[in-house]
gemmi code that builds the backbone of each chain (N, CA, C; Angstrom):
import gemmi

chains = {
    "A": [
        ("MET", (110.177, 110.983, 9.778), (110.442, 110.587, 8.381), (109.279, 109.730, 7.900)),
        ("SER", (108.761, 110.073, 6.771), (107.589, 109.373, 6.264), (107.983, 108.089, 5.567)),
        ("THR", (107.068, 107.113, 5.636), (107.246, 105.871, 4.874), (106.729, 106.013, 3.449)),
        ("ILE", (106.122, 107.157, 3.129), (105.510, 107.319, 1.807), (106.582, 107.723, 0.786)),
        ("PRO", (106.725, 106.972, -0.296), (107.735, 107.342, -1.300), (107.388, 108.671, -1.972)),
        ("ALA", (108.357, 109.559, -2.069), (108.126, 110.885, -2.653), (107.555, 110.784, -4.069)),
        ("SER", (107.965, 109.755, -4.790), (107.521, 109.576, -6.178), (106.009, 109.371, -6.296)),
        ("HIS", (105.358, 108.931, -5.209), (103.933, 108.597, -5.260), (103.096, 109.396, -4.256)),
        ("LEU", (103.740, 110.392, -3.644), (103.056, 111.195, -2.624), (101.832, 111.912, -3.196)),
        ("ASP", (101.905, 112.284, -4.474), (100.764, 112.985, -5.102), (99.479, 112.151, -5.037)),
        ("LEU", (99.617, 110.831, -5.007), (98.411, 109.984, -4.968), (97.680, 110.105, -3.635)),
        ("LEU", (98.392, 110.561, -2.607), (97.731, 110.819, -1.316), (97.283, 112.271, -1.200)),
        ("GLU", (97.978, 113.153, -1.921), (97.661, 114.578, -1.809), (96.484, 114.984, -2.686)),
        ("ARG", (96.325, 114.310, -3.824), (95.181, 114.611, -4.707), (93.917, 113.981, -4.115)),
        ("PRO", (92.760, 114.565, -4.384), (91.519, 114.001, -3.822), (91.050, 112.779, -4.615)),
        ("LEU", (91.840, 111.730, -4.567), (91.502, 110.478, -5.246), (90.837, 109.539, -4.246)),
        ("PHE", (89.984, 108.682, -4.744), (89.396, 107.675, -3.864), (90.441, 106.610, -3.540)),
        ("GLY", (90.445, 106.184, -2.288), (91.258, 105.042, -1.897), (90.351, 103.837, -1.741)),
        ("HIS", (90.926, 102.661, -1.874), (90.158, 101.430, -1.633), (90.735, 100.806, -0.374)),
        ("LEU", (89.922, 100.830, 0.678), (90.381, 100.465, 2.016), (90.052, 99.011, 2.317)),
        ("GLY", (91.079, 98.258, 2.645), (90.888, 96.871, 3.052), (90.947, 96.732, 4.558)),
        ("THR", (89.954, 96.020, 5.083), (89.939, 95.641, 6.497), (89.702, 94.128, 6.525)),
        ("VAL", (89.839, 93.540, 7.697), (89.670, 92.087, 7.802), (88.562, 91.775, 8.794)),
        ("LYS", (87.620, 90.953, 8.344), (86.475, 90.577, 9.171), (86.908, 89.593, 10.261)),
        ("ALA", (86.032, 89.423, 11.225), (86.341, 88.512, 12.334), (86.607, 87.084, 11.836)),
        ("ASP", (85.997, 86.719, 10.714), (86.209, 85.363, 10.186), (87.459, 85.249, 9.321)),
        ("GLY", (88.238, 86.325, 9.232), (89.492, 86.279, 8.494), (89.376, 86.598, 7.016)),
        ("ALA", (88.182, 86.980, 6.552), (87.998, 87.360, 5.143), (88.164, 88.870, 4.992)),
        ("PRO", (88.653, 89.308, 3.833), (88.841, 90.750, 3.640), (87.556, 91.461, 3.226)),
        ("GLN", (87.492, 92.750, 3.512), (86.475, 93.646, 2.969), (87.216, 94.806, 2.318)),
        ("VAL", (86.780, 95.241, 1.143), (87.422, 96.373, 0.459), (86.333, 97.299, -0.073)),
        ("THR", (86.383, 98.560, 0.308), (85.409, 99.531, -0.202), (86.102, 100.877, -0.441)),
        ("PRO", (85.567, 101.664, -1.383), (86.152, 102.987, -1.649), (85.932, 103.930, -0.472)),
        ("VAL", (86.934, 104.746, -0.208), (86.835, 105.736, 0.881), (87.480, 107.054, 0.464)),
        ("TRP", (86.976, 108.112, 1.079), (87.701, 109.379, 1.126), (88.803, 109.237, 2.175)),
        ("PHE", (89.885, 109.976, 1.985), (90.926, 109.957, 3.017), (91.653, 111.294, 3.014)),
        ("GLN", (92.443, 111.493, 4.062), (93.295, 112.682, 4.172), (94.663, 112.228, 4.652)),
        ("TRP", (95.711, 112.781, 4.071), (97.083, 112.487, 4.492), (97.684, 113.765, 5.052)),
        ("ASP", (98.211, 113.718, 6.278), (98.735, 114.938, 6.905), (100.254, 114.905, 7.061)),
        ("GLY", (100.904, 113.944, 6.409), (102.357, 113.841, 6.517), (102.784, 112.803, 7.527)),
        ("GLU", (101.859, 112.441, 8.427), (102.174, 111.415, 9.419), (101.100, 110.325, 9.459)),
        ("PHE", (99.849, 110.747, 9.356), (98.735, 109.810, 9.472), (97.822, 109.886, 8.250)),
        ("LEU", (97.223, 108.743, 7.929), (96.106, 108.681, 6.978), (94.835, 108.662, 7.804)),
        ("SER", (93.873, 109.503, 7.459), (92.616, 109.518, 8.210), (91.430, 109.304, 7.284)),
        ("PHE", (90.454, 108.611, 7.804), (89.210, 108.291, 7.099), (88.048, 108.687, 7.978)),
        ("THR", (86.856, 108.706, 7.393), (85.644, 108.797, 8.196), (84.857, 107.499, 8.040)),
        ("THR", (84.272, 107.051, 9.135), (83.321, 105.953, 9.049), (82.285, 106.159, 10.146)),
        ("SER", (81.492, 105.161, 10.387), (80.430, 105.259, 11.384), (80.461, 103.990, 12.223)),
        ("THR", (80.097, 104.127, 13.471), (80.087, 102.949, 14.357), (79.021, 101.939, 13.934)),
        ("GLN", (78.163, 102.344, 12.992), (77.139, 101.420, 12.492), (77.634, 100.572, 11.324)),
        ("ARG", (78.845, 100.850, 10.860), (79.356, 100.149, 9.681), (80.178, 98.912, 10.048)),
        ("ALA", (80.126, 97.928, 9.176), (80.928, 96.711, 9.349), (82.416, 97.056, 9.483)),
        ("LYS", (82.865, 98.001, 8.650), (84.273, 98.392, 8.657), (84.739, 98.795, 10.066)),
        ("TYR", (83.881, 99.515, 10.787), (84.226, 99.944, 12.145), (84.425, 98.735, 13.066)),
        ("ARG", (83.497, 97.814, 12.996), (83.608, 96.608, 13.835), (84.875, 95.822, 13.495)),
        ("HIS", (85.178, 95.733, 12.205), (86.399, 95.011, 11.803), (87.631, 95.659, 12.419)),
        ("MET", (87.703, 96.992, 12.344), (88.906, 97.691, 12.813), (89.011, 97.670, 14.334)),
        ("GLU", (87.863, 97.574, 15.006), (87.919, 97.435, 16.465), (88.593, 96.131, 16.867)),
        ("LYS", (88.305, 95.081, 16.118), (88.868, 93.763, 16.447), (90.259, 93.561, 15.869)),
        ("ASN", (90.485, 94.141, 14.674), (91.762, 93.937, 13.980), (92.159, 95.268, 13.353)),
        ("PRO", (93.112, 95.974, 13.963), (93.444, 97.336, 13.512), (94.322, 97.395, 12.265)),
        ("ALA", (94.619, 96.258, 11.658), (95.452, 96.271, 10.441), (94.599, 96.655, 9.236)),
        ("VAL", (95.079, 97.627, 8.461), (94.355, 98.078, 7.267), (95.327, 98.263, 6.102)),
        ("ALA", (94.784, 98.339, 4.904), (95.583, 98.657, 3.712), (94.745, 99.547, 2.818)),
        ("LEU", (95.403, 100.524, 2.176), (94.720, 101.445, 1.264), (95.411, 101.397, -0.089)),
        ("SER", (94.637, 101.190, -1.139), (95.162, 101.162, -2.504), (94.615, 102.352, -3.269)),
        ("VAL", (95.505, 103.096, -3.920), (95.110, 104.269, -4.720), (95.800, 104.152, -6.068)),
        ("ASN", (95.057, 104.245, -7.146), (95.760, 104.341, -8.427), (95.469, 105.674, -9.102)),
        ("ASP", (96.296, 105.952, -10.101), (96.281, 107.251, -10.760), (95.296, 107.183, -11.922)),
        ("PRO", (94.222, 107.977, -11.897), (93.232, 107.892, -12.978), (93.841, 108.146, -14.353)),
        ("GLU", (94.889, 108.967, -14.392), (95.511, 109.272, -15.690), (96.495, 108.195, -16.139)),
        ("GLN", (97.009, 107.414, -15.182), (97.965, 106.336, -15.495), (97.637, 105.178, -14.565)),
        ("PRO", (96.605, 104.398, -14.917), (96.060, 103.438, -13.945), (97.039, 102.361, -13.476)),
        ("TYR", (98.135, 102.180, -14.201), (99.119, 101.184, -13.738), (100.003, 101.736, -12.640)),
        ("ARG", (99.913, 103.036, -12.450), (100.689, 103.690, -11.397), (99.852, 103.682, -10.129)),
        ("TYR", (100.361, 103.062, -9.084), (99.572, 102.952, -7.860), (100.453, 102.989, -6.623)),
        ("LEU", (99.790, 103.221, -5.511), (100.432, 103.177, -4.197), (99.532, 102.375, -3.272)),
        ("GLU", (100.121, 101.437, -2.565), (99.408, 100.743, -1.492), (100.081, 101.124, -0.174)),
        ("VAL", (99.285, 101.593, 0.761), (99.787, 101.940, 2.094), (99.194, 100.947, 3.087)),
        ("ARG", (100.047, 100.267, 3.817), (99.553, 99.387, 4.882), (99.866, 100.029, 6.224)),
        ("GLY", (99.041, 99.780, 7.191), (99.284, 100.384, 8.488), (98.332, 99.872, 9.536)),
        ("THR", (98.310, 100.575, 10.647), (97.545, 100.151, 11.814), (96.703, 101.319, 12.312)),
        ("VAL", (95.475, 101.033, 12.669), (94.620, 102.068, 13.240), (95.195, 102.471, 14.602)),
        ("GLU", (95.564, 103.739, 14.700), (96.155, 104.244, 15.938), (95.049, 104.623, 16.927)),
        ("ARG", (93.986, 105.239, 16.388), (92.848, 105.593, 17.231), (91.617, 105.853, 16.369)),
        ("MET", (90.456, 105.736, 17.012), (89.197, 106.115, 16.359), (88.536, 107.112, 17.293)),
        ("GLU", (88.357, 108.342, 16.770), (87.856, 109.461, 17.574), (86.416, 109.771, 17.197)),
        ("PRO", (85.556, 110.022, 18.158), (84.191, 110.446, 17.821), (84.225, 111.702, 16.946)),
        ("ASP", (83.350, 111.760, 15.961), (83.211, 112.934, 15.087), (81.721, 113.242, 14.995)),
        ("THR", (81.094, 113.316, 16.149), (79.631, 113.343, 16.208), (79.023, 114.671, 15.757)),
        ("ASP", (79.859, 115.692, 15.565), (79.334, 116.898, 14.914), (79.677, 116.913, 13.418)),
        ("GLY", (80.380, 115.861, 12.967), (80.682, 115.751, 11.538), (81.789, 116.670, 11.060)),
        ("ASP", (82.529, 117.313, 11.965), (83.579, 118.251, 11.537), (84.553, 117.607, 10.556)),
        ("PHE", (85.044, 116.442, 10.914), (86.028, 115.801, 10.046), (85.377, 115.304, 8.753)),
        ("PHE", (84.161, 114.827, 8.886), (83.420, 114.431, 7.681), (83.402, 115.579, 6.673)),
        ("PHE", (83.134, 116.791, 7.145), (83.035, 117.917, 6.214), (84.396, 118.424, 5.742)),
        ("VAL", (85.447, 118.177, 6.513), (86.805, 118.434, 5.993), (87.030, 117.574, 4.750)),
        ("LEU", (86.651, 116.297, 4.843), (86.813, 115.412, 3.693), (85.855, 115.781, 2.563)),
        ("ALA", (84.625, 116.124, 2.906), (83.652, 116.513, 1.877), (84.182, 117.695, 1.066)),
        ("GLU", (84.791, 118.653, 1.770), (85.386, 119.824, 1.128), (86.520, 119.399, 0.196)),
        ("ARG", (87.371, 118.497, 0.709), (88.519, 118.021, -0.084), (88.071, 117.319, -1.373)),
        ("TYR", (86.944, 116.600, -1.282), (86.502, 115.830, -2.442), (85.519, 116.586, -3.332)),
        ("GLY", (85.259, 117.823, -2.988), (84.598, 118.670, -3.958), (83.119, 118.865, -3.784)),
        ("PRO", (82.542, 119.591, -4.748), (81.197, 120.126, -4.580), (80.083, 119.115, -4.824)),
        ("ALA", (80.420, 117.875, -5.114), (79.363, 116.906, -5.428), (78.611, 116.451, -4.176)),
        ("ILE", (79.098, 116.850, -2.998), (78.520, 116.362, -1.750), (77.367, 117.255, -1.297)),
        ("ASP", (76.303, 116.633, -0.923), (75.185, 117.352, -0.324), (75.485, 117.564, 1.156)),
        ("ARG", (75.702, 118.823, 1.511), (76.127, 119.121, 2.883), (75.061, 118.786, 3.917)),
        ("GLY", (73.828, 118.675, 3.446), (72.762, 118.290, 4.369), (72.615, 116.778, 4.480)),
        ("GLY", (73.472, 116.075, 3.771), (73.274, 114.637, 3.634), (73.853, 113.787, 4.752)),
        ("LEU", (74.426, 114.410, 5.770), (75.050, 113.618, 6.835), (74.005, 113.282, 7.894)),
        ("ASP", (73.338, 112.166, 7.696), (72.238, 111.819, 8.602), (72.683, 110.884, 9.724)),
        ("ASP", (73.976, 110.500, 9.736), (74.431, 109.587, 10.789), (75.529, 110.217, 11.658)),
        ("ALA", (75.490, 111.559, 11.764), (76.510, 112.272, 12.536), (76.724, 111.687, 13.942)),
        ("PRO", (75.667, 111.305, 14.656), (75.895, 110.790, 16.021), (76.804, 109.567, 16.065)),
        ("TYR", (76.946, 108.899, 14.929), (77.734, 107.667, 14.880), (79.080, 107.849, 14.181)),
        ("ARG", (79.347, 109.058, 13.711), (80.558, 109.280, 12.917), (81.819, 109.179, 13.763)),
        ("VAL", (82.863, 108.556, 13.183), (84.180, 108.513, 13.815), (85.242, 108.872, 12.787)),
        ("LYS", (86.305, 109.490, 13.304), (87.504, 109.724, 12.495), (88.480, 108.593, 12.807)),
        ("VAL", (88.913, 107.908, 11.787), (89.832, 106.780, 11.941), (91.224, 107.252, 11.556)),
        ("VAL", (92.181, 107.108, 12.452), (93.531, 107.622, 12.245), (94.497, 106.436, 12.138)),
        ("VAL", (95.164, 106.352, 10.984), (96.009, 105.194, 10.673), (97.475, 105.612, 10.575)),
        ("ARG", (98.333, 104.870, 11.241), (99.778, 105.102, 11.115), (100.331, 104.148, 10.055)),
        ("PRO", (100.849, 104.673, 8.944), (101.403, 103.803, 7.905), (102.666, 103.086, 8.398)),
        ("SER", (102.827, 101.848, 7.974), (104.018, 101.096, 8.329), (104.805, 100.641, 7.102)),
        ("HIS", (104.120, 100.537, 5.957), (104.769, 99.943, 4.794), (104.029, 100.369, 3.532)),
        ("CYS", (104.779, 100.556, 2.452), (104.138, 100.872, 1.163), (104.618, 99.929, 0.082)),
        ("THR", (103.743, 99.683, -0.898), (104.187, 99.094, -2.154), (103.728, 100.043, -3.263)),
        ("LYS", (104.388, 99.994, -4.395), (104.063, 100.944, -5.465), (104.463, 100.384, -6.814)),
        ("GLN", (103.935, 101.046, -7.824), (104.346, 100.731, -9.196), (104.168, 101.999, -10.008)),
    ],
    "B": [
        ("MET", (72.164, 81.460, -11.175), (71.751, 82.819, -10.841), (72.939, 83.556, -10.223)),
        ("SER", (73.210, 84.721, -10.753), (74.376, 85.452, -10.290), (74.083, 86.227, -9.008)),
        ("THR", (75.118, 86.400, -8.203), (75.017, 87.243, -7.017), (75.247, 88.715, -7.355)),
        ("ILE", (75.616, 88.993, -8.600), (75.975, 90.367, -8.972), (74.698, 91.154, -9.275)),
        ("PRO", (74.477, 92.288, -8.615), (73.274, 93.079, -8.887), (73.301, 93.657, -10.307)),
        ("ALA", (72.195, 93.494, -11.028), (72.124, 93.955, -12.421), (72.455, 95.442, -12.535)),
        ("SER", (72.093, 96.207, -11.509), (72.315, 97.656, -11.525), (73.798, 98.027, -11.592)),
        ("HIS", (74.691, 97.110, -11.172), (76.118, 97.411, -11.091), (76.980, 96.469, -11.936)),
        ("LEU", (76.298, 95.661, -12.756), (77.018, 94.678, -13.569), (78.014, 95.346, -14.515)),
        ("ASP", (77.664, 96.553, -14.979), (78.563, 97.259, -15.911), (79.949, 97.481, -15.310)),
        ("LEU", (80.027, 97.573, -13.983), (81.336, 97.816, -13.356), (82.260, 96.603, -13.502)),
        ("LEU", (81.675, 95.429, -13.728), (82.491, 94.238, -13.989), (82.724, 94.036, -15.486)),
        ("GLU", (81.803, 94.543, -16.288), (81.908, 94.321, -17.737), (82.841, 95.328, -18.412)),
        ("ARG", (82.915, 96.541, -17.860), (83.817, 97.543, -18.428), (85.252, 97.233, -17.978)),
        ("PRO", (86.245, 97.611, -18.758), (87.634, 97.313, -18.369), (88.145, 98.295, -17.311)),
        ("LEU", (87.536, 98.238, -16.141), (87.948, 99.092, -15.026), (88.909, 98.313, -14.133)),
        ("PHE", (89.779, 99.030, -13.461), (90.651, 98.366, -12.503), (89.852, 97.999, -11.263)),
        ("GLY", (90.127, 96.811, -10.737), (89.579, 96.426, -9.454), (90.668, 96.541, -8.404)),
        ("HIS", (90.260, 96.714, -7.170), (91.231, 96.738, -6.062), (90.971, 95.478, -5.255)),
        ("LEU", (91.948, 94.566, -5.329), (91.780, 93.217, -4.784), (92.368, 93.127, -3.384)),
        ("GLY", (91.542, 92.723, -2.453), (91.997, 92.513, -1.074), (92.224, 91.041, -0.808)),
        ("THR", (93.391, 90.747, -0.239), (93.700, 89.407, 0.253), (94.155, 89.580, 1.700)),
        ("VAL", (94.306, 88.472, 2.400), (94.721, 88.555, 3.807), (96.018, 87.778, 3.993)),
        ("LYS", (96.984, 88.456, 4.610), (98.295, 87.866, 4.871), (98.206, 86.826, 5.988)),
        ("ALA", (99.243, 86.037, 6.086), (99.275, 84.997, 7.123), (99.145, 85.605, 8.528)),
        ("ASP", (99.615, 86.848, 8.700), (99.536, 87.480, 10.028), (98.188, 88.151, 10.281)),
        ("GLY", (97.237, 87.994, 9.336), (95.891, 88.540, 9.542), (95.713, 89.969, 9.079)),
        ("ALA", (96.736, 90.562, 8.466), (96.624, 91.934, 7.950), (96.207, 91.895, 6.478)),
        ("PRO", (95.460, 92.912, 6.038), (95.033, 92.918, 4.635), (96.106, 93.434, 3.686)),
        ("GLN", (96.013, 93.026, 2.433), (96.782, 93.617, 1.334), (95.767, 94.017, 0.264)),
        ("VAL", (95.926, 95.203, -0.323), (95.016, 95.647, -1.388), (95.845, 96.229, -2.526)),
        ("THR", (95.671, 95.718, -3.732), (96.379, 96.257, -4.898), (95.466, 96.241, -6.116)),
        ("PRO", (95.717, 97.155, -7.062), (94.901, 97.193, -8.275), (95.165, 95.960, -9.144)),
        ("VAL", (94.105, 95.461, -9.750), (94.244, 94.303, -10.654), (93.349, 94.479, -11.877)),
        ("TRP", (93.772, 93.823, -12.946), (92.885, 93.529, -14.063), (92.007, 92.356, -13.647)),
        ("PHE", (90.815, 92.291, -14.207), (89.981, 91.116, -13.932), (89.059, 90.867, -15.120)),
        ("GLN", (88.450, 89.702, -15.098), (87.445, 89.333, -16.112), (86.266, 88.698, -15.394)),
        ("TRP", (85.053, 89.051, -15.805), (83.835, 88.461, -15.256), (83.160, 87.671, -16.370)),
        ("ASP", (82.853, 86.410, -16.119), (82.261, 85.583, -17.175), (80.811, 85.195, -16.874)),
        ("GLY", (80.218, 85.853, -15.895), (78.834, 85.532, -15.541), (78.748, 84.573, -14.354)),
        ("GLU", (79.855, 83.870, -14.079), (79.875, 82.951, -12.935), (81.095, 83.192, -12.047)),
        ("PHE", (82.232, 83.445, -12.683), (83.480, 83.604, -11.940), (84.152, 84.938, -12.263)),
        ("LEU", (84.851, 85.469, -11.278), (85.783, 86.577, -11.479), (87.172, 85.964, -11.608)),
        ("SER", (87.913, 86.357, -12.623), (89.264, 85.808, -12.789), (90.294, 86.925, -12.862)),
        ("PHE", (91.446, 86.639, -12.280), (92.580, 87.562, -12.238), (93.809, 86.837, -12.753)),
        ("THR", (94.855, 87.577, -13.034), (96.157, 86.961, -13.262), (97.090, 87.374, -12.132)),
        ("THR", (97.930, 86.440, -11.695), (99.012, 86.798, -10.784), (100.166, 85.845, -11.074)),
        ("SER", (101.129, 85.842, -10.202), (102.321, 85.010, -10.392), (102.630, 84.328, -9.071)),
        ("THR", (103.179, 83.139, -9.165), (103.516, 82.398, -7.936), (104.641, 83.088, -7.161)),
        ("GLN", (105.245, 84.108, -7.779), (106.293, 84.856, -7.080), (105.740, 86.022, -6.259)),
        ("ARG", (104.438, 86.270, -6.369), (103.842, 87.423, -5.696), (103.302, 87.063, -4.311)),
        ("ALA", (103.357, 88.026, -3.430), (102.790, 87.882, -2.082), (101.321, 87.476, -2.158)),
        ("LYS", (100.593, 88.109, -3.075), (99.156, 87.854, -3.213), (98.878, 86.353, -3.417)),
        ("TYR", (99.729, 85.702, -4.207), (99.553, 84.267, -4.466), (99.707, 83.474, -3.165)),
        ("ARG", (100.730, 83.779, -2.427), (100.955, 83.065, -1.152), (99.784, 83.297, -0.200)),
        ("HIS", (99.286, 84.533, -0.166), (98.137, 84.810, 0.722), (96.946, 83.941, 0.341)),
        ("MET", (96.654, 83.878, -0.964), (95.455, 83.148, -1.410), (95.616, 81.639, -1.256)),
        ("GLU", (96.846, 81.162, -1.286), (97.074, 79.733, -1.026), (96.676, 79.371, 0.399)),
        ("LYS", (96.991, 80.281, 1.314), (96.698, 80.008, 2.736), (95.288, 80.387, 3.127)),
        ("ASN", (94.778, 81.465, 2.499), (93.450, 81.975, 2.858), (92.749, 82.369, 1.564)),
        ("PRO", (91.807, 81.557, 1.076), (91.205, 81.800, -0.239), (90.136, 82.886, -0.257)),
        ("ALA", (89.908, 83.554, 0.861), (88.894, 84.615, 0.894), (89.466, 85.888, 0.263)),
        ("VAL", (88.721, 86.480, -0.676), (89.159, 87.714, -1.335), (87.984, 88.684, -1.439)),
        ("ALA", (88.297, 89.942, -1.714), (87.270, 90.953, -1.985), (87.803, 91.861, -3.077)),
        ("LEU", (86.901, 92.285, -3.967), (87.280, 93.180, -5.066), (86.389, 94.413, -5.013)),
        ("SER", (86.998, 95.590, -5.025), (86.259, 96.850, -5.024), (86.493, 97.556, -6.356)),
        ("VAL", (85.392, 97.978, -6.989), (85.470, 98.702, -8.273), (84.587, 99.924, -8.152)),
        ("ASN", (85.115, 101.102, -8.453), (84.203, 102.232, -8.538), (84.161, 102.801, -9.946)),
        ("ASP", (83.158, 103.617, -10.175), (82.855, 104.120, -11.509), (83.624, 105.422, -11.708)),
        ("PRO", (84.545, 105.477, -12.659), (85.344, 106.700, -12.837), (84.478, 107.929, -13.095)),
        ("GLU", (83.327, 107.719, -13.718), (82.459, 108.864, -14.018), (81.584, 109.263, -12.830)),
        ("GLN", (81.359, 108.342, -11.910), (80.549, 108.617, -10.712), (81.214, 107.889, -9.551)),
        ("PRO", (82.269, 108.460, -8.998), (83.115, 107.691, -8.060), (82.405, 107.220, -6.791)),
        ("TYR", (81.234, 107.772, -6.480), (80.513, 107.288, -5.299), (79.749, 106.007, -5.596)),
        ("ARG", (79.670, 105.684, -6.884), (78.981, 104.463, -7.310), (80.015, 103.331, -7.331)),
        ("TYR", (79.791, 102.308, -6.545), (80.788, 101.236, -6.484), (80.132, 99.886, -6.264)),
        ("LEU", (80.932, 98.872, -6.513), (80.531, 97.492, -6.256), (81.683, 96.799, -5.542)),
        ("GLU", (81.372, 96.116, -4.466), (82.355, 95.242, -3.818), (81.861, 93.810, -3.976)),
        ("VAL", (82.722, 92.957, -4.486), (82.405, 91.534, -4.630), (83.307, 90.756, -3.676)),
        ("ARG", (82.702, 89.996, -2.805), (83.487, 89.113, -1.936), (83.306, 87.677, -2.405)),
        ("GLY", (84.318, 86.879, -2.219), (84.208, 85.500, -2.672), (85.399, 84.676, -2.240)),
        ("THR", (85.496, 83.508, -2.840), (86.506, 82.530, -2.462), (87.226, 82.046, -3.716)),
        ("VAL", (88.528, 81.913, -3.607), (89.302, 81.374, -4.720), (88.913, 79.906, -4.910)),
        ("GLU", (88.378, 79.625, -6.081), (87.939, 78.258, -6.388), (89.125, 77.427, -6.870)),
        ("ARG", (89.964, 78.039, -7.687), (91.162, 77.340, -8.157), (92.172, 78.345, -8.684)),
        ("MET", (93.437, 77.929, -8.718), (94.493, 78.717, -9.356), (95.143, 77.793, -10.375)),
        ("GLU", (95.031, 78.190, -11.653), (95.487, 77.347, -12.763), (96.772, 77.909, -13.337)),
        ("PRO", (97.740, 77.059, -13.656), (98.945, 77.559, -14.330), (98.573, 78.274, -15.627)),
        ("ASP", (99.257, 79.380, -15.903), (99.056, 80.130, -17.159), (100.445, 80.417, -17.723)),
        ("THR", (101.247, 79.364, -17.800), (102.682, 79.520, -18.071), (102.983, 79.921, -19.512)),
        ("ASP", (101.978, 79.859, -20.391), (102.197, 80.453, -21.718), (101.608, 81.858, -21.796)),
        ("GLY", (101.001, 82.304, -20.696), (100.491, 83.675, -20.653), (99.188, 83.888, -21.409)),
        ("ASP", (98.533, 82.812, -21.845), (97.292, 82.975, -22.632), (96.271, 83.853, -21.908)),
        ("PHE", (96.030, 83.554, -20.641), (95.018, 84.339, -19.922), (95.513, 85.751, -19.648)),
        ("PHE", (96.801, 85.874, -19.369), (97.380, 87.207, -19.206), (97.055, 88.080, -20.420)),
        ("PHE", (97.208, 87.520, -21.626), (96.976, 88.332, -22.823), (95.494, 88.542, -23.122)),
        ("VAL", (94.638, 87.641, -22.641), (93.192, 87.912, -22.708), (92.892, 89.201, -21.928)),
        ("LEU", (93.466, 89.293, -20.735), (93.258, 90.502, -19.927), (93.946, 91.714, -20.547)),
        ("ALA", (95.141, 91.528, -21.063), (95.859, 92.648, -21.688), (95.024, 93.232, -22.830)),
        ("GLU", (94.419, 92.352, -23.603), (93.553, 92.773, -24.715), (92.346, 93.546, -24.181)),
        ("ARG", (91.746, 93.014, -23.114), (90.568, 93.664, -22.521), (90.903, 95.071, -22.024)),
        ("TYR", (92.115, 95.239, -21.479), (92.470, 96.527, -20.890), (93.156, 97.471, -21.871)),
        ("GLY", (93.262, 97.045, -23.128), (93.607, 98.005, -24.168), (95.054, 98.035, -24.584)),
        ("PRO", (95.358, 99.011, -25.458), (96.609, 98.998, -26.192), (97.807, 99.504, -25.403)),
        ("ALA", (97.612, 99.874, -24.141), (98.745, 100.435, -23.396), (99.756, 99.370, -22.985)),
        ("ILE", (99.418, 98.113, -23.178), (100.265, 97.015, -22.707), (101.327, 96.639, -23.725)),
        ("ASP", (102.528, 96.506, -23.255), (103.610, 96.022, -24.093), (103.542, 94.494, -24.141)),
        ("ARG", (103.180, 93.972, -25.297), (102.967, 92.527, -25.420), (104.241, 91.712, -25.189)),
        ("GLY", (105.366, 92.371, -25.315), (106.622, 91.673, -25.038), (107.011, 91.749, -23.572)),
        ("GLY", (106.164, 92.393, -22.796), (106.549, 92.713, -21.427), (106.296, 91.616, -20.406)),
        ("LEU", (105.820, 90.463, -20.840), (105.509, 89.403, -19.875), (106.755, 88.553, -19.638)),
        ("ASP", (107.540, 88.983, -18.658), (108.814, 88.290, -18.431), (108.719, 87.222, -17.348)),
        ("ASP", (107.527, 87.068, -16.762), (107.394, 86.059, -15.702), (106.379, 84.975, -16.071)),
        ("ALA", (106.235, 84.720, -17.383), (105.253, 83.730, -17.852), (105.380, 82.379, -17.126)),
        ("PRO", (106.580, 81.881, -16.866), (106.675, 80.565, -16.208), (105.977, 80.513, -14.855)),
        ("TYR", (105.760, 81.683, -14.269), (105.169, 81.738, -12.925), (103.717, 82.202, -12.932)),
        ("ARG", (103.186, 82.486, -14.125), (101.833, 83.060, -14.196), (100.764, 82.047, -13.823)),
        ("VAL", (99.750, 82.522, -13.086), (98.578, 81.703, -12.768), (97.312, 82.512, -13.029)),
        ("LYS", (96.270, 81.778, -13.406), (94.932, 82.354, -13.504), (94.211, 82.019, -12.201)),
        ("VAL", (93.720, 83.040, -11.532), (93.025, 82.868, -10.254), (91.529, 82.987, -10.516)),
        ("VAL", (90.773, 81.975, -10.138), (89.342, 81.917, -10.436), (88.561, 81.999, -9.121)),
        ("VAL", (87.732, 83.040, -9.016), (87.031, 83.343, -7.765), (85.529, 83.163, -7.946)),
        ("ARG", (84.916, 82.461, -7.011), (83.459, 82.333, -7.006), (82.883, 83.384, -6.056)),
        ("PRO", (82.113, 84.349, -6.573), (81.526, 85.381, -5.714), (80.497, 84.788, -4.751)),
        ("SER", (80.464, 85.320, -3.554), (79.468, 84.861, -2.582), (78.564, 85.987, -2.109)),
        ("HIS", (79.045, 87.226, -2.207), (78.309, 88.336, -1.610), (78.762, 89.643, -2.270)),
        ("CYS", (77.823, 90.575, -2.409), (78.179, 91.898, -2.936), (77.682, 92.993, -2.016)),
        ("THR", (78.400, 94.108, -1.992), (77.859, 95.342, -1.446), (77.976, 96.398, -2.543)),
        ("LYS", (77.134, 97.425, -2.479), (77.128, 98.411, -3.559), (76.593, 99.741, -3.050)),
        ("GLN", (76.835, 100.736, -3.862), (76.247, 102.052, -3.605), (76.104, 102.751, -4.934)),
    ],
}
model = gemmi.Model(1)
for chain_id, residues in chains.items():
    chain = gemmi.Chain(chain_id)
    for i, (resn, *xyz) in enumerate(residues, 1):
        res = gemmi.Residue()
        res.name, res.seqid = resn, gemmi.SeqId(i, " ")
        for name, pos in zip(("N", "CA", "C"), xyz):
            atom = gemmi.Atom()
            atom.name, atom.element = name, gemmi.Element(name[0])
            atom.pos, atom.b_iso = gemmi.Position(*pos), 0.0
            res.add_atom(atom)
        chain.add_residue(res)
    model.add_chain(chain)
structure = gemmi.Structure()
structure.add_model(model)
structure.setup_entities()
């Protein structure tokens, strides 16, 4: 049974940008836009082991994702959860799954950090919405 | 001298939604969409003393705001900073400054929690951008 409210599921199914919050070692938040995928059980992102976000999640697996509706910006969903695992994506397979989902604006030759790519898999625990 | 890069200043000047990250007492992040105002020195938000976000910022004044460009979603600005002060806004004056900035979709009679409203004033310390 999903924790995602049916009324706001479209915000995860549409290729909208999410704003992902992680927490730094010093206890301060970081928030940046991300691509994501929702499979009915897990939220997945791509990042790289060279990014601050990766280091934050290694130390503190708690994350939150905020998505609002471009057509009705007051309508939003926040998903909080925990990083279940981070899997190597060194051939970029998952990166290109997301690139495909987010459309033709991506330069397919533009993945220059494939050796460092990871797929981050998050188990949602709680949602807030409006 | 501002920490905000001139190349991305428009993302603070346009009435775009920001996604505000705070950190809960248990060290997990919270991220939700907010209205904000940039005055050249401080980022200001409205919240209420009844909200989780207020309690988080009382205990941990570190925040981060992520804004992306609706016309070019890969273009974004993240502003990190510290809550300098939270001022009572019990007549809703600042709330309506923001309501005006974000346009006519707001029901001016809809502020039913004015007694609990606060203006949150954040001093930026660092930005990331793309």
